[in-house]
Each structure stands twice: as C-alpha cells, then as structure tokens.
NUVEXMAR-255068 format. One record per residue (C-alpha): residue number from 0; residue in one letter; chain; x, y, z. Coordinates in steps of 0.5 Angstrom, whole numbers. Layout:
<mifis>
+-----+---+---+-------+-------+-------+
!   k ! r ! c !  east ! north !    up !
+-----+---+---+-------+-------+-------+
! NUM ! a ! A !     X !     Y !     Z !
...
+-----+---+---+-------+-------+-------+
</mifis>
This chain:
<mifis>
+-----+---+---+-------+-------+-------+
!   k ! r ! c !  east ! north !    up !
+-----+---+---+-------+-------+-------+
!   0 ! m ! A !    88 !   225 !   411 !
!   1 ! v ! A !    91 !   231 !   414 !
!   2 ! t ! A !    92 !   231 !   422 !
!   3 ! k ! A !    96 !   235 !   427 !
!   4 ! n ! A !   101 !   231 !   427 !
!   5 ! n ! A !   102 !   231 !   419 !
!   6 ! v ! A !   102 !   238 !   419 !
!   7 ! h ! A !   107 !   239 !   425 !
!   8 ! n ! A !   112 !   234 !   423 !
!   9 ! i ! A !   113 !   237 !   415 !
!  10 ! s ! A !   119 !   240 !   414 !
!  11 ! e ! A !   120 !   247 !   410 !
!  12 ! a ! A !   124 !   243 !   405 !
!  13 ! e ! A !   118 !   238 !   405 !
!  14 ! w ! A !   113 !   244 !   404 !
!  15 ! e ! A !   117 !   246 !   398 !
!  16 ! v ! A !   116 !   239 !   395 !
!  17 ! m ! A !   109 !   239 !   396 !
!  18 ! r ! A !   108 !   246 !   393 !
!  19 ! i ! A !   110 !   243 !   387 !
!  20 ! v ! A !   106 !   237 !   387 !
!  21 ! w ! A !   100 !   241 !   389 !
!  22 ! t ! A !   101 !   246 !   383 !
!  23 ! l ! A !   103 !   240 !   378 !
!  24 ! g ! A !    98 !   235 !   380 !
!  25 ! e ! A !   101 !   228 !   378 !
!  26 ! i ! A !   108 !   228 !   377 !
!  27 ! h ! A !   114 !   224 !   376 !
!  28 ! t ! A !   120 !   224 !   380 !
!  29 ! g ! A !   124 !   227 !   375 !
!  30 ! q ! A !   119 !   233 !   374 !
!  31 ! v ! A !   120 !   234 !   382 !
!  32 ! i ! A !   127 !   234 !   381 !
!  33 ! a ! A !   128 !   239 !   375 !
!  34 ! e ! A !   123 !   244 !   379 !
!  35 ! l ! A !   127 !   244 !   385 !
!  36 ! q ! A !   134 !   244 !   383 !
!  37 ! a ! A !   131 !   250 !   379 !
!  38 ! k ! A !   130 !   253 !   385 !
!  39 ! k ! A !   135 !   250 !   390 !
!  40 ! a ! A !   142 !   247 !   390 !
!  41 ! w ! A !   139 !   240 !   392 !
!  42 ! s ! A !   142 !   234 !   390 !
!  43 ! e ! A !   137 !   228 !   387 !
!  44 ! s ! A !   138 !   224 !   393 !
!  45 ! t ! A !   136 !   229 !   397 !
!  46 ! i ! A !   130 !   230 !   393 !
!  47 ! k ! A !   128 !   223 !   393 !
!  48 ! t ! A !   129 !   222 !   400 !
!  49 ! l ! A !   124 !   228 !   402 !
!  50 ! m ! A !   119 !   225 !   397 !
!  51 ! g ! A !   120 !   218 !   401 !
!  52 ! r ! A !   119 !   221 !   407 !
!  53 ! l ! A !   112 !   225 !   405 !
!  54 ! v ! A !   110 !   218 !   402 !
!  55 ! k ! A !   111 !   215 !   409 !
!  56 ! k ! A !   107 !   221 !   412 !
!  57 ! g ! A !   101 !   219 !   408 !
!  58 ! l ! A !   102 !   226 !   404 !
!  59 ! l ! A !   104 !   223 !   398 !
!  60 ! k ! A !   102 !   217 !   394 !
!  61 ! t ! A !   105 !   213 !   388 !
!  62 ! r ! A !   104 !   209 !   383 !
!  63 ! k ! A !   108 !   206 !   378 !
!  64 ! d ! A !   108 !   208 !   370 !
!  65 ! g ! A !   113 !   204 !   366 !
!  66 ! r ! A !   119 !   205 !   369 !
!  67 ! r ! A !   118 !   211 !   373 !
!  68 ! f ! A !   114 !   213 !   379 !
!  69 ! v ! A !   108 !   218 !   379 !
!  70 ! y ! A !   107 !   222 !   385 !
!  71 ! s ! A !   100 !   225 !   387 !
!  72 ! a ! A !    98 !   229 !   394 !
!  73 ! t ! A !    93 !   225 !   398 !
!  74 ! v ! A !    91 !   232 !   401 !
!  75 ! s ! A !    89 !   238 !   398 !
!  76 ! e ! A !    93 !   245 !   399 !
!  77 ! n ! A !    87 !   248 !   402 !
!  78 ! q ! A !    87 !   242 !   407 !
!  79 ! m ! A !    94 !   243 !   409 !
!  80 ! m ! A !    94 !   250 !   410 !
!  81 ! l ! A !    88 !   251 !   414 !
!  82 ! e ! A !    90 !   245 !   419 !
!  83 ! a ! A !    97 !   249 !   419 !
!  84 ! t ! A !    94 !   256 !   420 !
!  85 ! r ! A !    89 !   253 !   426 !
!  86 ! q ! A !    95 !   250 !   429 !
!  87 ! m ! A !    98 !   256 !   429 !
!  88 ! m ! A !    92 !   260 !   432 !
!  89 ! g ! A !    91 !   255 !   437 !
!  90 ! h ! A !    97 !   257 !   440 !
!  91 ! m ! A !    95 !   264 !   441 !
!  92 ! c ! A !    91 !   268 !   446 !
!  93 ! d ! A !    84 !   269 !   443 !
!  94 ! m ! A !    84 !   277 !   444 !
!  95 ! h ! A !    90 !   277 !   439 !
!  96 ! k ! A !    87 !   273 !   434 !
!  97 ! g ! A !    84 !   279 !   430 !
!  98 ! q ! A !    90 !   283 !   430 !
!  99 ! m ! A !    94 !   278 !   427 !
! 100 ! l ! A !    89 !   277 !   422 !
! 101 ! l ! A !    89 !   284 !   420 !
! 102 ! e ! A !    97 !   284 !   420 !
! 103 ! l ! A !    97 !   278 !   415 !
! 104 ! i ! A !    92 !   281 !   411 !
! 105 ! k ! A !    96 !   287 !   410 !
! 106 ! d ! A !   102 !   282 !   408 !
! 107 ! v ! A !    98 !   277 !   403 !
! 108 ! p ! A !    97 !   279 !   396 !
! 109 ! l ! A !    89 !   279 !   395 !
! 110 ! s ! A !    85 !   279 !   389 !
! 111 ! k ! A !    79 !   283 !   388 !
! 112 ! s ! A !    75 !   277 !   388 !
! 113 ! d ! A !    79 !   275 !   395 !
! 114 ! i ! A !    77 !   282 !   398 !
! 115 ! e ! A !    70 !   281 !   396 !
! 116 ! k ! A !    69 !   274 !   399 !
! 117 ! l ! A !    73 !   277 !   405 !
! 118 ! e ! A !    68 !   283 !   406 !
! 119 ! k ! A !    62 !   278 !   405 !
! 120 ! q ! A !    65 !   273 !   411 !
! 121 ! l ! A !    66 !   279 !   415 !
! 122 ! t ! A !    59 !   282 !   414 !
! 123 ! q ! A !    56 !   275 !   416 !
! 124 ! k ! A !    61 !   274 !   422 !
! 125 ! e ! A !    59 !   281 !   425 !
! 126 ! q ! A !    52 !   279 !   426 !
! 127 ! q ! A !    54 !   275 !   432 !
! 128 ! a ! A !    61 !   278 !   434 !
! 129 ! p ! A !    62 !   280 !   441 !
! 130 ! d ! A !    64 !   287 !   443 !
! 131 ! t ! A !    70 !   284 !   445 !
! 132 ! v ! A !    74 !   278 !   445 !
! 133 ! d ! A !    76 !   275 !   452 !
! 134 ! c ! A !    83 !   273 !   454 !
! 135 ! n ! A !    83 !   265 !   454 !
! 136 ! c ! A !    91 !   264 !   457 !
! 137 ! l ! A !    89 !   263 !   464 !
! 138 ! a ! A !    84 !   258 !   467 !
! 139 ! s ! A !    83 !   262 !   473 !
! 140 ! e ! A !    81 !   270 !   472 !
! 141 ! q ! A !    79 !   274 !   466 !
! 142 ! h ! A !    86 !   278 !   464 !
! 143 ! d ! A !    87 !   283 !   459 !
! 144 ! c ! A !    94 !   280 !   456 !
+-----+---+---+-------+-------+-------+
</mifis>
C-alpha cells in the first residue's frame, strides 16, 4: 500500500532500485546489482542495503528461490508516481497548478497516444472548469499570489 509516508521517505537511490524492479518485475538480487552497477558506481553492499530498506518500508517483498532471494514490488510504478505527484501538487497554490502542468507537458516525452488521452481528458474537464482558480494559500481573504 502506498502511503504519503512511503513516498516522502524514499531516497533518490531507492527510486533507482524501484525503477529497475518495476521494469523487470520479479528479479533476484544479482540482477538488481548488475543493473545498478552498470549505471552507478555503487557497491554490492550499498545496493543490498537499499533493497533491505525498501523491504522494511513495505515497497518490496521477497521470496526465497533456492539459495537466492527474489524481489518484487508491492506497489505499481503508477501508484507511486501518482502519490508523489499529488504530494508535490499539495504544496502548491491552486492558482499555479495549471501553469505547472503546462510546463511539465513541455518537458515530458509524450507519445501520440498520450497526447490523444490528454486531449480527451482536457475536453471532459473543460465542461466543469471555472473561469479562474482561486488562491488557496491563506485562510482569510482571497488573494492573487
């Protein structure tokens, strides 16, 4: 289960481990080490420590396969990314979220299929969208931040 605490307490290095597990699915320790060492100058013990931390956080689970451990994610990449994004957006003024999304769209690689889905979602959202979004930074008066 993804909680705000899981997402908040995952380090950049742990994200690297999770990306490999999400990409390859069930994976044994040696595969994770090989993949990470091809990208990073990390020791085997560092990688095992990261994997152990992710197990303790409940983001990876293990099972024994003969003499080695097999790891798999307990949460999908989409679930984790969605929660991380929601956390980030929760720190922003409502007025500025639309502009932030525009900036992200400029920077993110998108397929034609992704763009079609975005266009469809935006068309649906437009039906109920207000003319402007109010600032939600202060409890008292409405402000333009």
